[in-house]
N, C-alpha and C positions, 0 to 999 in steps of 0.2 A: 865142534861137537858141544852138546849141552852139558852143563855141570849142575850141581845141586843148587846153584844160585839163579838158574834160568827160570823165568816165570811164564806161565801159560794162562793168562786171564781169559775168562769166558766173557765175551763182549756182545751185547745186543746192539746191532748196528743202527742205533737211533742217533739223533742229532748231537746230543751231549757227549755220547761215546765217541762219535766221529771227531768232534772238536777236541776232546781230551787226547785222543791218539795223535791228531795232527800237531798238537802243541808239545809233544814229548821231545826231549833232547835226543839227538842221534845216539848218544852213549847209552841212554835208557832203552831206546828202541832195540839196540843190539843185544840187550839182556832179556827181552821178552818176545814171545811168539803168541799173538792174540788168536784165540779160537773165536771166529766171528759167526754169530747167529744172525742171518739176514731176516728181517721182519717179514711177516706174511704179506702177500699181495693185498693191498687195500680193496675193499668191496664198496660198491655203491649202496648207500643206505636204503634207497627206495626199492631197487631191484634185487639186491643181493649178489649181483654179478661182479666179477673181478674188474677193477678199473684198468688193469694192464695185463698183457699176456706174460707168460713166464719168461720168455726170451728178453723182452724189454725190461722186466723187473730185475732180472739177474744182471743184465748189461749195465743198467744204471747203478746197481749196487757195486759192481766190480769197478766202475769208474770212480765212485766215491772212495772205495778202498784204496785204489791207486793214488788218488789225490791226497788222502789223509796219511797213508803209510809211506808212500814214495817208492 
């Protein structure tokens, strides 16, 4: 169960945040639960169309979360 020392950081899932999460010591990871905001699907600058479909975007994000968090 969580106590008053448990931390819930809001993390935008960009490269620096992914790197920071992956470098955390396991004892620190046990005291936090990140709330992860996945960045929007990128758009083509010329057409304005999304460069990925939703399924691919969420799939790749979940893989990076698993890799960084464990």
